[in-house]
C-alpha distance (Angstrom), angle and dihedral (degrees) to the residues before:
residue distance angle dihedral
M1 . . .
S2 3.82 . .
F3 3.79 124.3 .
S4 3.73 127.7 -153.3
A5 3.76 136.0 176.3
S6 3.83 91.5 -118.1
R7 3.82 89.8 69.6
L8 3.77 94.1 60.6
E9 3.69 136.4 94.5
A10 3.77 112.7 -144.4
P11 3.79 111.9 -88.6
T12 3.79 111.6 -148.1
F13 3.80 125.0 -151.4
G14 3.77 110.8 179.2
S15 3.79 101.2 -73.7
V16 3.80 92.8 -4.6
S17 3.81 114.3 96.8
A18 3.77 122.2 168.1
V19 3.77 146.8 -173.6
K20 3.84 105.6 4.3
C21 3.80 92.0 57.8
N22 3.80 89.8 44.4
S23 3.78 91.8 -116.1
M24 3.77 123.8 134.4
V25 3.82 125.7 -126.8
D26 3.80 114.5 -123.8
I27 3.80 104.4 -139.9
K28 3.78 90.2 -146.0
N29 3.78 90.9 57.4
I30 3.82 94.0 66.2
T31 3.76 139.0 61.1
V32 3.78 124.5 -122.2
E33 3.83 89.4 -100.7
E34 3.81 91.2 54.3
L35 3.83 90.3 45.1
S36 3.79 90.3 51.4
A37 3.80 90.4 54.0
F38 3.84 90.0 44.2
I39 3.84 95.7 54.5
A40 3.78 90.8 44.4
H41 3.82 85.0 71.2
L42 3.82 85.8 58.0
G43 3.78 89.1 55.8
K44 3.79 93.6 -109.9
E45 3.81 131.1 134.5
K46 3.76 115.5 -97.1
F47 3.83 92.2 -122.8
R48 3.78 88.2 70.5
A49 3.77 87.3 73.2
S50 3.88 90.3 69.8
Q51 3.74 89.9 49.6
I52 3.83 91.0 54.7
I53 3.84 91.0 45.6
K54 3.78 90.3 53.6
W55 3.79 92.2 51.7
V56 3.83 91.4 48.5
Y57 3.78 101.0 44.1
Q58 3.75 107.2 21.3
K59 3.83 100.9 34.7
R60 3.83 92.1 24.7
V61 3.76 97.1 -143.1
E62 3.83 117.9 168.0
S63 3.81 98.3 -160.9
F64 3.78 131.5 63.5
D65 3.83 87.4 -141.7
D66 3.80 88.3 73.2
M67 3.78 93.6 57.0
T68 3.76 93.7 95.8
N69 3.76 98.4 173.7
L70 3.83 90.2 63.5
A71 3.76 120.5 84.1
K72 3.80 115.2 -99.4
D73 3.83 94.6 -120.4
F74 3.81 89.6 49.4
R75 3.78 90.1 52.3
E76 3.81 90.3 49.5
A77 3.84 90.5 49.5
L78 3.83 90.4 50.6
K79 3.78 90.8 52.0
G80 3.78 89.2 57.8
V81 3.79 95.6 55.1
A82 3.81 109.0 22.2
F83 3.77 144.6 35.8
I84 3.81 139.9 -168.7
S85 3.78 112.6 -121.7
S86 3.84 129.1 -152.3
I87 3.79 138.6 176.6
Q88 3.79 130.8 -141.7
A89 3.82 128.6 -146.4
A90 3.79 113.0 -109.8
K91 3.82 90.5 -167.2
V92 3.80 135.9 5.1
E93 3.83 123.9 -165.8
V94 3.84 119.6 -165.3
S95 3.78 121.4 -157.5
K96 3.76 124.5 -148.0
D97 3.84 87.5 -116.1
G98 3.85 90.1 59.1
T99 3.78 97.5 -102.5
K100 3.82 112.4 140.7
K101 3.78 124.4 -158.5
Y102 3.82 116.8 -156.8
L103 3.79 123.9 -160.4
F104 3.78 109.7 -162.4
Q105 3.78 125.6 -164.5
L106 3.84 115.8 -145.3
K107 3.74 128.4 -145.8
D108 3.83 90.8 -96.9
G109 3.75 93.5 51.8
N110 3.79 96.6 -102.7
F111 3.78 120.9 131.1
I112 3.81 132.8 -134.1
E113 3.75 133.9 179.5
S114 3.84 137.8 -131.1
V115 3.79 128.2 -178.1
L116 3.81 125.4 -153.0
I117 3.79 111.3 -153.4
P118 3.85 120.1 -169.0
D119 3.80 114.0 -159.1
E120 3.85 121.7 167.8
D121 3.79 105.7 -70.8
R122 3.84 95.4 -2.9
L123 3.76 132.1 81.1
T124 3.80 106.4 -167.4
L125 3.80 126.9 -170.9
C126 3.76 118.9 -157.7
I127 3.86 109.8 -157.8
S128 3.78 137.6 -173.6
S129 3.80 129.7 -117.7
Q130 3.80 100.8 -171.9
V131 3.78 140.8 30.4
G132 3.78 98.6 -112.4
C133 3.77 120.2 -24.0
P134 3.87 133.2 -97.3
L135 3.81 96.1 -150.4
D136 3.86 99.1 77.2
C137 3.79 96.8 -153.7
G138 3.80 108.2 -167.5
F139 3.78 95.7 -128.6
C140 3.85 97.0 47.2
M141 3.79 127.9 86.7
T142 3.79 93.0 -158.6
G143 3.79 93.6 67.5
S144 3.73 93.5 45.7
G145 3.83 87.8 62.5
G146 3.80 91.0 59.3
F147 3.80 131.3 -124.3
V148 3.81 122.0 -69.9
R149 3.86 108.1 168.1
N150 3.75 147.2 -50.4
L151 3.77 118.8 -82.9
E152 3.71 118.9 -113.1
T153 3.83 116.5 -117.9
S154 3.81 89.6 -106.6
E155 3.80 91.4 53.4
I156 3.84 90.0 54.1
I157 3.78 92.3 47.1
N158 3.80 94.6 44.6
Q159 3.76 92.4 61.4
I160 3.82 86.5 64.6
C161 3.76 93.7 43.8
A162 3.82 93.7 49.8
V163 3.77 95.3 48.0
Q164 3.79 92.7 46.0
D165 3.78 89.5 51.4
D166 3.83 88.4 52.4
L167 3.81 92.9 54.3
P168 3.85 125.1 92.3
E169 3.79 110.2 -91.5
E170 3.82 91.9 -106.9
A171 3.80 95.0 51.5
Q172 3.81 123.4 89.5
L173 3.77 132.8 -174.6
T174 3.79 109.3 -111.4
N175 3.77 103.0 -177.4
I176 3.81 136.4 29.3
V177 3.80 122.8 -161.7
L178 3.82 125.2 -174.5
M179 3.78 91.9 -146.1
G180 3.78 102.1 115.5
M181 3.82 128.8 93.6
G182 3.77 114.6 -16.5
E183 3.80 140.5 13.6
P184 3.81 107.0 -73.9
L185 3.80 95.1 -156.4
L186 3.85 90.9 58.4
N187 3.80 86.7 61.3
Y188 3.77 91.5 44.4
D189 3.80 104.1 150.6
N190 3.79 95.4 47.5
V191 3.77 92.6 43.6
L192 3.80 93.1 49.5
K193 3.79 90.4 50.7
A194 3.80 89.9 50.0
L195 3.77 91.0 50.6
K196 3.82 90.5 53.2
I197 3.81 89.1 51.5
M198 3.80 91.8 49.7
I199 3.79 93.0 50.8
Y200 3.80 100.1 41.9
G201 3.82 107.0 117.9
E202 3.83 97.4 -139.4
G203 3.79 92.3 50.3
M204 3.81 131.4 32.8
S205 3.83 88.6 -12.1
F206 3.83 98.6 -161.8
S207 3.77 116.2 164.9
S208 3.78 113.5 -114.9
R209 3.82 85.3 -128.2
K210 3.78 89.3 64.1
I211 3.81 96.5 52.7
T212 3.83 123.3 80.7
V213 3.76 129.1 -173.0
S214 3.76 114.9 -158.2
T215 3.77 122.0 -155.4
S216 3.73 136.8 -179.9
G217 3.82 87.4 -139.2
I218 3.79 112.7 -74.2
V219 3.77 92.1 170.9
P220 3.84 103.8 -163.2
E221 3.80 93.6 47.6
M222 3.80 91.0 45.1
L223 3.81 88.7 63.2
R224 3.76 91.6 43.3
L225 3.82 89.7 53.1
G226 3.79 91.2 53.1
A227 3.80 90.4 52.2
D228 3.82 96.3 43.7
T229 3.81 102.3 43.8
N230 3.78 142.5 4.7
V231 3.78 102.5 -130.4
N232 3.82 120.7 131.5
L233 3.77 119.2 -82.7
A234 3.80 124.0 -142.1
V235 3.80 121.4 -173.2
S236 3.80 122.2 -158.5
L237 3.81 100.7 -137.8
N238 3.81 105.1 159.9
A239 3.82 98.7 163.3
T240 3.82 140.4 47.9
T241 3.79 98.8 -148.2
D242 3.80 130.5 54.5
E243 3.81 90.7 -128.6
V244 3.82 93.4 59.0
R245 3.77 95.9 36.9
T246 3.81 92.2 52.0
R247 3.79 88.7 51.6
L248 3.79 91.1 51.9
M249 3.77 97.9 33.3
P250 3.82 118.9 25.5
V251 3.83 90.3 -164.5
N252 3.82 84.9 77.3
K253 3.79 89.3 77.1
K254 3.79 88.9 67.6
Y255 3.79 99.2 33.0
P256 3.86 106.7 27.0
L257 3.77 122.1 -171.0
K258 3.83 96.3 -88.7
K259 3.77 93.2 54.4
L260 3.84 92.7 41.4
L261 3.80 95.4 50.0
S262 3.77 90.2 44.3
A263 3.83 88.1 57.9
C264 3.81 89.6 48.3
R265 3.82 89.5 54.3
E266 3.82 90.3 50.0
Y267 3.86 94.1 45.3
P268 3.86 108.8 120.5
L269 3.79 98.8 -125.7
P270 3.81 116.7 -168.0
P271 3.84 115.0 -120.5
R272 3.79 114.9 -68.3
R273 3.82 92.6 7.8
R274 3.82 127.6 123.7
I275 3.74 135.7 -162.4
T276 3.77 113.8 -113.9
F277 3.80 115.9 -135.3
E278 3.79 113.2 -157.3
Y279 3.76 114.9 -152.4
I280 3.83 119.0 -176.5
L281 3.80 107.5 -155.6
I282 3.82 111.0 -138.7
K283 3.78 120.6 -173.9
G284 3.82 112.6 -105.4
I285 3.83 93.6 -5.8
N286 3.81 109.2 74.7
D287 3.81 106.1 -11.1
S288 3.81 104.3 91.6
L289 3.75 124.6 120.0
E290 3.80 88.6 -114.8
D291 3.79 88.3 56.6
A292 3.80 88.5 53.5
R293 3.80 91.8 50.7
R294 3.82 91.9 47.5
L295 3.76 89.8 50.3
T296 3.79 91.9 57.0
R297 3.81 89.1 53.4
L298 3.84 94.9 44.5
V299 3.78 96.3 55.7
K300 3.83 95.9 37.3
G301 3.79 110.5 138.2
I302 3.83 95.7 16.5
P303 3.83 113.8 113.8
C304 3.80 96.5 -123.8
K305 3.74 151.4 135.6
I306 3.78 124.1 -145.7
N307 3.72 125.2 -135.0
L308 3.82 112.2 -156.0
I309 3.83 110.5 -155.9
P310 3.79 117.7 -173.9
Y311 3.79 109.6 -138.2
N312 3.80 114.7 -90.3
E313 3.76 102.8 -136.2
H314 3.79 119.4 -140.8
A315 3.77 136.1 175.6
G316 3.78 115.1 -76.6
S317 3.80 96.0 20.5
E318 3.81 120.2 125.2
F319 3.87 90.5 -152.1
R320 3.79 128.9 91.4
R321 3.75 138.3 -161.1
P322 3.87 115.7 -103.3
S323 3.77 119.9 -119.5
D324 3.84 119.4 -90.1
D325 3.79 89.2 -112.0
T326 3.78 92.3 53.5
I327 3.78 91.5 48.0
R328 3.87 92.8 50.3
A329 3.80 92.5 47.1
F330 3.83 90.6 51.7
Q331 3.85 91.1 49.0
E332 3.79 93.8 47.7
I333 3.86 92.8 55.5
L334 3.76 88.9 55.9
Q335 3.80 95.0 44.6
N336 3.78 93.1 45.3
V337 3.85 91.6 63.4
G338 3.85 92.1 46.8
Y339 3.79 105.5 -92.7
T340 3.75 123.6 139.1
A341 3.77 100.0 -122.0
L342 3.78 114.4 177.2
L343 3.82 123.8 -168.6
R344 3.78 108.4 -137.7
T345 3.77 108.5 -156.3
S346 3.75 116.6 -150.5
K347 3.77 117.7 -97.1
G348 3.74 125.6 -151.9
V349 3.83 95.2 16.9
D350 3.82 89.5 156.4
I351 3.78 92.3 57.9
S352 3.82 134.8 44.6
A353 3.78 92.9 -80.5
A354 3.83 99.7 138.1
C355 3.78 109.0 100.4
G356 3.80 111.9 -85.8
Q357 3.80 96.4 7.8
L358 3.82 98.4 111.5
R359 3.78 93.5 44.0
G360 3.79 89.6 46.1
K361 3.76 92.4 52.5
L362 3.81 91.3 50.4
L363 3.87 93.7 48.6
K364 3.78 90.6 47.5
N365 3.83 90.2 51.7
Q366 3.84 88.7 49.5
G367 3.76 90.8 52.4
N368 3.80 95.0 -114.7
């Protein structure tokens, strides 16, 4: 039996519509369930979707011609209605500590960043979810560059594929964090779809325990995330009073600390999981001993760990990194009352590893 695009009605997957409108479906934009429905329009069994997913994510082919366990006429039909996207690094910077910063150019000419962080037995990739960011946090270069658009699901996934392809054959990514450019929960549908693709066992096959979504505190979508998936949640806290947090993070006007922490208490954590609170320590702003004591009270009763991140200084910023003594004193207060408080040392300080730096340098050089 021969299959052709002219026989199909247009399958629709959220924003993905194919065939009748003469558009092509990007395989990396859809989940296995959507792919199953899509190939059913080609008269093929749904289990073929898993075969295609294996070729794309495990063998990492970029052509249907390479999928040799699919019938030739089926491959030809797929080429008429679908494609397999990829992205290439426009620039890569490598730190002396092994951190690698990737600048990817997208099909519309925009740029996003990903950071590969080696750490003992882990190889973590920090990926972006938006081009720019609409939240304009005072300490973040990404927001200062403005917001352009949400990333498509495929653009989120392709960061992982491109970096994995760049690794030595024996190396494998162990952890994925959505902590790069953008606020993941403001691109909720595409991010959720990407998470499903990452976790699917016949494809990327990441454990949900190895995937973390970081948010600045978009409360309604936090609760949706907990209901829709069981990946890890990290919350960018960064202050212990509404006054300071609003100064650092304008989103606090809409979702102040009381509302945010209430959502954290309601968050449906899987067994033996904890919320991670990220706290960027900024000299003279949020690093006092009283801040540390308030923090212990704010998160009381929430299964959590606290990542303390000394501010990564960059040109043009008004903020500075606290002294090592101040950082240690802050950490000790948290630890003395029983919290797991980890000091996250900056990686890639000799390259443009702070979020938004590499893209910002490029745009500045281009005169934007």
